[in-house]
Every structure is written in C-alpha cells, then in structure tokens.
C-alpha positions in Angstrom: 0.0 0.1 0.0 1.2 3.4 -0.9 2.0 5.6 2.1 2.4 9.2 2.7 6.0 8.7 3.3 6.8 6.4 0.3 4.8 8.7 -1.9 6.8 11.7 -0.7 9.9 9.7 -1.4 8.8 8.8 -4.8 8.1 12.4 -5.8 11.6 13.2 -4.4 13.1 10.6 -7.0 11.1 12.0 -10.0 12.3 15.7 -9.2 15.7 14.5 -9.4 15.1 12.5 -12.1 14.2 15.4 -14.1 17.2 17.6 -13.0 19.2 14.6 -14.2 17.1 14.2 -17.5 18.1 17.9 -18.0 22.0 17.2 -17.6 21.7 14.0 -19.4 23.2 12.3 -16.5 22.2 8.8 -17.5 24.0 7.1 -14.8 21.8 9.0 -11.8 18.6 8.5 -13.9 19.2 4.7 -13.8 19.8 4.8 -10.0 16.7 6.8 -9.3 14.7 4.3 -11.4 15.7 1.7 -9.7 14.7 3.4 -6.2 11.7 4.2 -7.5 10.8 0.4 -8.8 11.8 -0.5 -5.4 9.3 1.6 -3.7 6.9 0.6 -6.1 7.4 -3.2 -5.1 7.4 -2.1 -1.5 4.1 -0.2 -1.8 2.4 -3.3 -3.8 3.7 -5.9 -1.5 2.7 -3.9 1.8 0.3 -5.8 3.7 -0.3 -2.5 5.9 -3.8 -1.8 6.1 -4.3 1.8 7.4 -7.2 4.7 7.3 -5.5 7.8 5.9 -7.4 11.0 6.9 -8.6 12.9 3.8 -5.6 15.5 4.0 -3.0 12.6 3.7 -5.2 11.3 0.7 -5.7 14.9 -1.2 -1.7 15.4 -0.4 -1.1 11.9 -2.0 -3.1 12.7 -4.9 -1.5 15.8 -5.7 2.2 14.2 -5.3 1.0 11.5 -8.0 -0.4 14.1 -10.3 2.9 15.7 -9.9 4.6 12.5 -10.6 2.8 11.9 -13.8 3.5 15.8 -14.9 7.5 15.0 -14.2 7.3 11.7 -16.0 6.1 13.6 -19.2 8.9 16.2 -18.7 11.4 13.4 -18.4 10.4 12.0 -21.3 10.4 15.1 -23.3 14.2 15.7 -22.3 15.1 11.7 -23.0 12.9 11.1 -26.1 15.4 12.3 -28.6 18.3 10.4 -27.3 16.3 7.4 -26.8 15.4 8.0 -30.4 19.1 8.4 -31.4 19.9 5.2 -29.4 17.3 3.3 -31.2 18.6 4.2 -34.7 22.1 3.6 -34.1 21.0 0.2 -32.7 18.7 -0.6 -35.7 21.7 0.5 -37.8 23.8 -2.0 -36.3 21.5 -4.6 -36.8 21.2 -3.9 -40.4 24.9 -3.6 -40.8 25.2 -7.1 -39.2 22.6 -8.7 -41.4 24.1 -7.4 -44.6 27.6 -8.5 -43.4 26.3 -12.2 -42.4 24.2 -12.2 -46.0 27.7 -11.5 -48.1 29.8 -13.6 -45.9 27.4 -16.5 -46.8 28.0 -16.2 -50.2 32.0 -16.8 -50.0 35.1 -15.2 -51.1 34.5 -13.6 -54.7 
C-alpha cells in the first residue's frame, strides 16, 4: 500500500530524475529509476492496512499528479536521446545482417 512517506520519497526521486534528465546524466537517472521501482514494489507488497486522513489522501493525490507531470517532462528530455539510440542500434543490426548475408556467399 502506498503511504504518504513512500509517495513523498517517490516524488523526490522524480524531481531528481528531471534534473538528471536535463543534464543528460544517465547514470543518475538509472539509479533513481531503480529506487522508484523498489519503492513501487514495496508499496504493492506491503500488507499494511491503514486508514488515511482526508488531508493525507489529498496530499498523495497531488503528489501522484505531480509525478505524472514530471514523468512527461522527463520523457520530453530523453525522447530525442532514446530515438537516436534506437537508430544507432537499428543501424548496427542492419549492418550485421548485410555482413552476414554477404559472408554466406563466400569469397569472390
């Protein structure tokens, strides 16, 4: 179960991820992403059954909405980099396929 504390920690990670994305700091991005995944798993695995106050629920709602906004901004910064990486990887696969096809023909 998501708690106000874990929600706040996830939001802090997303805020740091945006800063890292703006700086193209992929190592920090990766570390923060792993932290968010761990927090998400902990929240879904938790057996805690507690009633939240209306104030806590509203605060978590705002935090989740902000995380979604930050996620969109992060993707805007990383989108061009990810597209370029896909092109490079796709080009490498084509090169290997062509080399493989021509090497199968044997020497001229």
